[in-house]
C-alpha positions as a Markdown table, in Angstrom:
| # | Residue | x | y | z |
|---|---|---|---|---|
| 1 | Unk | 0.6 | 40.0 | 0.0 |
| 2 | Unk | 0.6 | 36.2 | 0.6 |
| 3 | Unk | 1.9 | 35.1 | 3.9 |
| 4 | Unk | 3.0 | 31.5 | 3.9 |
| 5 | Unk | 2.6 | 30.0 | 7.5 |
| 6 | Unk | 4.5 | 26.8 | 7.0 |
| 7 | Unk | 8.0 | 25.7 | 8.1 |
| 8 | Unk | 11.2 | 24.6 | 6.3 |
| 9 | Unk | 11.5 | 21.2 | 4.9 |
| 10 | Unk | 15.2 | 20.5 | 5.5 |
| 11 | Unk | 16.9 | 19.8 | 8.8 |
| 12 | Unk | 20.4 | 21.1 | 8.0 |
| 13 | Unk | 19.7 | 24.7 | 6.7 |
| 14 | Unk | 21.8 | 27.6 | 7.7 |
| 15 | Unk | 20.2 | 30.5 | 5.8 |
| 16 | Unk | 21.4 | 34.0 | 6.7 |
| 17 | Unk | 18.7 | 35.9 | 8.6 |
| 18 | Unk | 18.8 | 38.8 | 6.1 |
| 19 | Unk | 18.6 | 36.6 | 3.0 |
| 20 | Unk | 16.2 | 37.6 | 0.2 |
| 21 | Unk | 14.8 | 35.9 | -2.8 |
| 22 | Unk | 13.9 | 36.9 | -6.4 |
| 23 | Unk | 10.4 | 38.4 | -6.8 |
| 24 | Unk | 9.6 | 36.2 | -9.8 |
| 25 | Unk | 9.4 | 32.5 | -9.5 |
| 26 | Unk | 10.4 | 29.8 | -12.0 |
| 27 | Unk | 8.0 | 26.9 | -12.5 |
| 28 | Unk | 9.6 | 23.6 | -11.8 |
| 29 | Unk | 6.5 | 21.4 | -11.7 |
| 30 | Unk | 3.1 | 21.6 | -13.3 |
| 31 | Unk | 1.5 | 24.8 | -14.7 |
| 32 | Unk | -0.3 | 23.0 | -17.5 |
| 33 | Unk | -3.7 | 23.1 | -15.8 |
| 34 | Unk | -5.5 | 20.7 | -13.5 |
| 35 | Unk | -5.4 | 17.1 | -14.7 |
| 36 | Unk | -3.8 | 13.7 | -14.6 |
| 37 | Unk | -1.3 | 13.9 | -17.5 |
| 38 | Unk | 2.4 | 13.6 | -16.8 |
| 39 | Unk | 2.8 | 17.3 | -17.3 |
| 40 | Unk | -0.2 | 18.1 | -15.0 |
| 41 | Unk | -1.1 | 17.9 | -11.3 |
| 42 | Unk | -4.3 | 18.0 | -9.3 |
| 43 | Unk | -4.3 | 19.5 | -5.8 |
| 44 | Unk | -0.6 | 19.6 | -4.9 |
| 45 | Unk | 0.2 | 19.6 | -1.2 |
| 46 | Unk | 3.4 | 18.2 | 0.1 |
| 47 | Unk | 6.9 | 18.9 | -1.3 |
| 48 | Unk | 10.4 | 17.6 | -0.9 |
| 49 | Unk | 13.5 | 18.9 | -2.7 |
| 50 | Unk | 16.6 | 16.7 | -3.2 |
| 51 | Unk | 20.2 | 17.9 | -3.2 |
| 52 | Unk | 20.3 | 17.7 | -7.0 |
| 53 | Unk | 17.1 | 19.9 | -7.1 |
| 54 | Unk | 14.8 | 17.1 | -8.1 |
| 55 | Unk | 11.4 | 17.8 | -6.6 |
| 56 | Unk | 8.9 | 15.3 | -5.2 |
| 57 | Unk | 5.3 | 16.4 | -4.9 |
| 58 | Unk | 2.2 | 14.8 | -3.4 |
| 59 | Unk | -0.4 | 15.0 | -6.2 |
| 60 | Unk | -3.4 | 14.4 | -3.9 |
| 61 | Unk | -6.3 | 14.0 | -6.2 |
| 62 | Unk | -4.4 | 11.8 | -8.6 |
| 63 | Unk | -3.3 | 9.7 | -5.6 |
| 64 | Unk | 0.4 | 9.7 | -6.5 |
| 65 | Unk | 3.8 | 11.0 | -5.8 |
| 66 | Unk | 5.5 | 12.6 | -8.8 |
| 67 | Unk | 9.2 | 13.2 | -9.4 |
| 68 | Unk | 10.2 | 16.3 | -11.4 |
| 69 | Unk | 13.8 | 16.5 | -12.6 |
| 70 | Unk | 15.4 | 20.0 | -13.0 |
| 71 | Unk | 14.2 | 21.5 | -16.4 |
| 72 | Unk | 11.7 | 18.7 | -17.0 |
| 73 | Unk | 8.4 | 19.4 | -18.7 |
| 74 | Unk | 6.9 | 16.1 | -17.6 |
| 75 | Unk | 7.0 | 14.4 | -14.2 |
| 76 | Unk | 7.5 | 10.7 | -13.4 |
| 77 | Unk | 5.2 | 8.8 | -11.1 |
| 78 | Unk | 7.3 | 7.1 | -8.4 |
| 79 | Unk | 4.5 | 6.0 | -6.0 |
| 80 | Unk | 0.8 | 5.4 | -6.4 |
| 81 | Unk | -1.0 | 6.5 | -9.5 |
| 82 | Unk | -3.1 | 3.3 | -9.6 |
| 83 | Unk | -6.5 | 4.8 | -8.7 |
| 84 | Unk | -7.3 | 5.5 | -5.0 |
| 85 | Unk | -7.2 | 2.5 | -2.8 |
| 86 | Unk | -5.5 | 0.8 | 0.2 |
| 87 | Unk | -3.6 | -1.9 | -1.7 |
| 88 | Unk | 0.1 | -2.4 | -1.6 |
| 89 | Unk | 0.4 | -0.5 | -4.9 |
| 90 | Unk | -2.0 | 2.3 | -4.1 |
| 91 | Unk | -2.3 | 5.6 | -2.2 |
| 92 | Unk | -5.4 | 7.5 | -1.3 |
| 93 | Unk | -5.0 | 11.3 | -1.2 |
| 94 | Unk | -1.3 | 11.4 | 0.0 |
| 95 | Unk | -0.6 | 14.6 | 2.0 |
| 96 | Unk | 3.2 | 14.7 | 2.4 |
| 97 | Unk | 6.4 | 13.1 | 1.2 |
| 98 | Unk | 9.9 | 12.9 | 2.8 |
| 99 | Unk | 13.2 | 11.3 | 1.9 |
| 100 | Unk | 15.4 | 10.1 | 4.8 |
| 101 | Unk | 18.6 | 10.1 | 2.8 |
| 102 | Unk | 19.8 | 9.2 | -0.7 |
| 103 | Unk | 21.4 | 5.9 | 0.6 |
| 104 | Unk | 18.1 | 4.5 | 1.8 |
| 105 | Unk | 16.4 | 5.5 | -1.5 |
| 106 | Unk | 13.0 | 5.4 | 0.2 |
| 107 | Unk | 10.0 | 7.8 | 0.2 |
| 108 | Unk | 8.1 | 8.3 | 3.5 |
| 109 | Unk | 4.5 | 9.1 | 2.6 |
| 110 | Unk | 1.6 | 10.2 | 4.8 |
| 111 | Unk | -1.3 | 8.3 | 3.2 |
| 112 | Unk | -4.1 | 10.5 | 4.5 |
| 113 | Unk | -7.3 | 8.7 | 3.6 |
| 114 | Unk | -5.8 | 5.3 | 4.4 |
| 115 | Unk | -4.7 | 6.6 | 7.8 |
| 116 | Unk | -1.2 | 5.3 | 7.6 |
| 117 | Unk | 2.4 | 6.3 | 7.0 |
| 118 | Unk | 4.2 | 4.1 | 4.5 |
| 119 | Unk | 7.7 | 3.6 | 3.2 |
| 120 | Unk | 7.8 | 3.3 | -0.5 |
| 121 | Unk | 11.1 | 2.4 | -2.4 |
| 122 | Unk | 11.6 | 4.8 | -5.3 |
| 123 | Unk | 11.0 | 3.3 | -8.7 |
| 124 | Unk | 9.3 | 0.3 | -7.0 |
| 125 | Unk | 5.6 | -0.5 | -7.3 |
| 126 | Unk | 5.2 | -2.0 | -3.8 |
| 127 | Unk | 4.9 | 0.0 | -0.6 |
| 128 | Unk | 6.4 | -0.9 | 2.8 |
| 129 | Unk | 5.3 | -0.2 | 6.3 |
| 130 | Unk | 7.7 | 2.4 | 7.7 |
| 131 | Unk | 9.8 | 0.8 | 10.4 |
| 132 | Unk | 12.8 | 2.8 | 11.6 |
| 133 | Unk | 14.9 | -0.2 | 12.6 |
| 134 | Unk | 14.1 | -2.3 | 9.6 |
| 135 | Unk | 16.0 | -1.3 | 6.5 |
| 136 | Unk | 14.1 | -3.6 | 4.2 |
| 137 | Unk | 10.7 | -3.1 | 5.9 |
| 138 | Unk | 7.7 | -5.5 | 5.5 |
| 139 | Unk | 4.9 | -5.3 | 3.0 |
| 140 | Unk | 1.8 | -3.8 | 4.4 |
| 141 | Unk | -0.8 | -6.5 | 5.0 |
| 142 | Unk | -3.1 | -4.9 | 7.5 |
| 143 | Unk | -3.4 | -1.8 | 9.7 |
| 144 | Unk | -4.4 | -1.1 | 13.3 |
| 145 | Unk | -7.5 | 0.7 | 12.2 |
| 146 | Unk | -8.8 | 4.2 | 12.8 |
| 147 | Unk | -8.6 | 5.3 | 16.4 |
| 148 | Unk | -6.8 | 7.3 | 19.1 |
| 149 | Unk | -4.6 | 4.6 | 20.6 |
| 150 | Unk | -0.8 | 5.1 | 20.5 |
| 151 | Unk | -0.6 | 2.4 | 17.7 |
| 152 | Unk | -3.3 | 4.1 | 15.6 |
| 153 | Unk | -3.7 | 7.2 | 13.4 |
| 154 | Unk | -6.7 | 9.2 | 12.3 |
| 155 | Unk | -6.0 | 11.0 | 9.0 |
| 156 | Unk | -2.2 | 11.6 | 9.3 |
| 157 | Unk | -1.3 | 14.7 | 7.2 |
| 158 | Unk | 2.3 | 15.8 | 7.5 |
| 159 | Unk | 5.5 | 13.9 | 8.3 |
| 160 | Unk | 9.0 | 15.0 | 9.3 |
| 161 | Unk | 12.1 | 12.7 | 9.8 |
| 162 | Unk | 14.8 | 14.2 | 12.1 |
| 163 | Unk | 18.6 | 13.5 | 11.8 |
| 164 | Unk | 18.2 | 10.6 | 14.3 |
| 165 | Unk | 15.6 | 9.0 | 12.0 |
| 166 | Unk | 12.8 | 9.5 | 14.4 |
| 167 | Unk | 9.5 | 10.2 | 12.6 |
| 168 | Unk | 7.1 | 12.9 | 13.6 |
| 169 | Unk | 3.6 | 12.6 | 12.3 |
| 170 | Unk | 0.7 | 15.1 | 12.5 |
| 171 | Unk | -2.2 | 13.0 | 13.4 |
| 172 | Unk | -4.9 | 15.3 | 12.0 |
| 173 | Unk | -8.1 | 13.6 | 13.3 |
| 174 | Unk | -6.7 | 13.1 | 16.8 |
| 175 | Unk | -5.4 | 16.7 | 17.0 |
| 176 | Unk | -1.9 | 15.6 | 18.0 |
| 177 | Unk | 1.7 | 15.1 | 16.8 |
| 178 | Unk | 3.1 | 11.6 | 17.3 |
| 179 | Unk | 6.7 | 10.7 | 17.6 |
| 180 | Unk | 8.0 | 7.3 | 16.4 |
| 181 | Unk | 11.5 | 7.2 | 18.0 |
| 182 | Unk | 14.3 | 5.0 | 16.7 |
| 183 | Unk | 14.6 | 2.0 | 19.0 |
| 184 | Unk | 11.7 | 3.0 | 21.2 |
| 185 | Unk | 9.3 | 0.2 | 22.4 |
| 186 | Unk | 6.3 | 2.6 | 22.4 |
| 187 | Unk | 5.2 | 5.5 | 20.3 |
| 188 | Unk | 4.2 | 8.7 | 22.1 |
| 189 | Unk | 2.4 | 12.1 | 21.8 |
| 190 | Unk | 4.7 | 15.1 | 21.7 |
| 191 | Unk | 2.0 | 17.8 | 21.1 |
| 192 | Unk | -1.7 | 18.1 | 21.5 |
| 193 | Unk | -3.8 | 15.0 | 22.1 |
| 194 | Unk | -6.6 | 16.8 | 23.9 |
| 195 | Unk | -9.9 | 17.9 | 22.3 |
| 196 | Unk | -9.8 | 20.2 | 19.3 |
| 197 | Unk | -9.5 | 23.7 | 20.8 |
| 198 | Unk | -7.4 | 26.8 | 20.5 |
| 199 | Unk | -5.4 | 26.9 | 23.8 |
| 200 | Unk | -1.6 | 26.7 | 23.8 |
| 201 | Unk | -1.7 | 23.0 | 24.8 |
| 202 | Unk | -4.1 | 21.9 | 22.1 |
| 203 | Unk | -4.1 | 21.5 | 18.3 |
| 204 | Unk | -6.7 | 21.7 | 15.6 |
| 205 | Unk | -6.3 | 19.8 | 12.4 |
| 206 | Unk | -3.7 | 19.9 | 9.6 |
| 207 | Unk | -0.7 | 20.6 | 11.8 |
| 208 | Unk | 2.6 | 20.7 | 9.9 |
| 209 | Unk | 5.6 | 19.6 | 11.9 |
| 210 | Unk | 9.2 | 20.5 | 11.7 |
| 211 | Unk | 12.1 | 20.0 | 14.2 |
| 212 | Unk | 13.8 | 23.4 | 14.5 |
| 213 | Unk | 16.7 | 24.8 | 16.5 |
| 214 | Unk | 15.9 | 26.6 | 19.8 |
| 215 | Unk | 15.8 | 30.3 | 20.1 |
| 216 | Unk | 13.5 | 31.5 | 17.3 |
| 217 | Unk | 10.8 | 33.9 | 18.6 |
| 218 | Unk | 9.1 | 35.2 | 15.5 |
| 219 | Unk | 8.8 | 34.7 | 11.8 |
| 220 | Unk | 8.8 | 37.1 | 8.8 |
| 221 | Unk | 7.2 | 37.5 | 5.4 |
| 222 | Unk | 9.6 | 36.4 | 2.7 |
| 223 | Unk | 7.4 | 36.2 | -0.4 |
| 224 | Unk | 5.1 | 39.0 | -1.4 |
| 225 | Unk | 2.3 | 37.3 | -3.4 |
| 226 | Unk | 1.0 | 40.5 | -5.1 |
| 227 | Unk | -2.6 | 39.2 | -5.0 |
| 228 | Unk | -3.9 | 35.7 | -5.7 |
| 229 | Unk | -3.2 | 35.2 | -9.5 |
| 230 | Unk | -1.0 | 33.2 | -11.8 |
| 231 | Unk | 1.8 | 35.5 | -12.8 |
| 232 | Unk | 5.4 | 34.6 | -12.0 |
| 233 | Unk | 5.5 | 37.0 | -9.0 |
| 234 | Unk | 2.1 | 35.8 | -7.7 |
| 235 | Unk | 0.8 | 32.9 | -5.6 |
| 236 | Unk | -2.7 | 31.5 | -5.1 |
| 237 | Unk | -3.1 | 29.4 | -1.9 |
| 238 | Unk | 0.6 | 28.5 | -1.2 |
| 239 | Unk | 0.4 | 25.4 | 1.1 |
| 240 | Unk | 4.0 | 24.1 | 1.5 |
| 241 | Unk | 7.6 | 25.1 | 1.0 |
| 242 | Unk | 11.1 | 23.7 | 0.9 |
| 243 | Unk | 14.7 | 24.7 | 0.3 |
| 244 | Unk | 17.4 | 23.2 | -1.8 |
| 245 | Unk | 21.1 | 22.9 | -0.8 |
| 246 | Unk | 21.8 | 26.4 | -2.3 |
| 247 | Unk | 19.0 | 27.9 | -0.2 |
| 248 | Unk | 16.7 | 28.5 | -3.2 |
| 249 | Unk | 13.0 | 28.5 | -2.1 |
| 250 | Unk | 10.4 | 26.2 | -3.5 |
| 251 | Unk | 6.7 | 26.9 | -3.0 |
| 252 | Unk | 3.7 | 24.7 | -3.7 |
| 253 | Unk | 1.3 | 27.1 | -5.5 |
| 254 | Unk | -1.8 | 25.0 | -4.9 |
| 255 | Unk | -4.6 | 26.8 | -6.9 |
| 256 | Unk | -2.2 | 27.5 | -9.8 |
| 257 | Unk | -1.3 | 23.7 | -9.9 |
| 258 | Unk | 2.4 | 24.3 | -9.9 |
| 259 | Unk | 5.6 | 24.5 | -7.9 |
| 260 | Unk | 7.5 | 27.8 | -8.0 |
| 261 | Unk | 11.2 | 28.2 | -7.4 |
| 262 | Unk | 12.5 | 31.5 | -6.1 |
| 263 | Unk | 16.3 | 32.0 | -6.5 |
| 264 | Unk | 18.2 | 33.3 | -3.5 |
| 265 | Unk | 19.9 | 36.7 | -4.1 |
């Protein structure tokens, strides 16, 4: 079987502990081979699902964020897609994408190789620096450079925005999780920050973050991958998951270049 060791991507879920999902998935993005066409993806990673079941994926090797409407056979590029780079219209191997709420209409993107987290208005070709207290944001002009200071990042991978609009960023190269709190005068480390090790107080690369309710003590396998192949009941290197408002499960099936939807029973 395929065990998927990644957390939920929604902050208001209330899924019954005995819930089960269909064994066969439905492809909602990709599955037309590896490539750069509007019906293709290349190294999918992050995933976000809207209330209307629109999916947003980080198409890493194509350096873009792609929107897939329900039932669509082609995606729409909503951020990046202008070759890898650090310009205000570019991304470089984006890892994750998050939407705060429909009203803000902004994507929050961890721009991995550019070592930054950016706010990018949907259907707009210019990115913004993510500033919690600035609705409009400011166009990115420069960065604080690679480093381990509290105002620096070193290959940020995953991002989560809580209901208070505080941003949590897994700072991959610094082996820590950073919190950018609403109204705070200084950013701070909430996990890790020591050397790359395997103790309970340390982290080691590509940490995915989620803010969960207290009390959970263990997880369970919810999707049986039936070997690493490309059938509808199989997954090959699942790397991310999310749920929609109806508790249907969406999985980024990385090596099959697709997103699979599993209907809740």
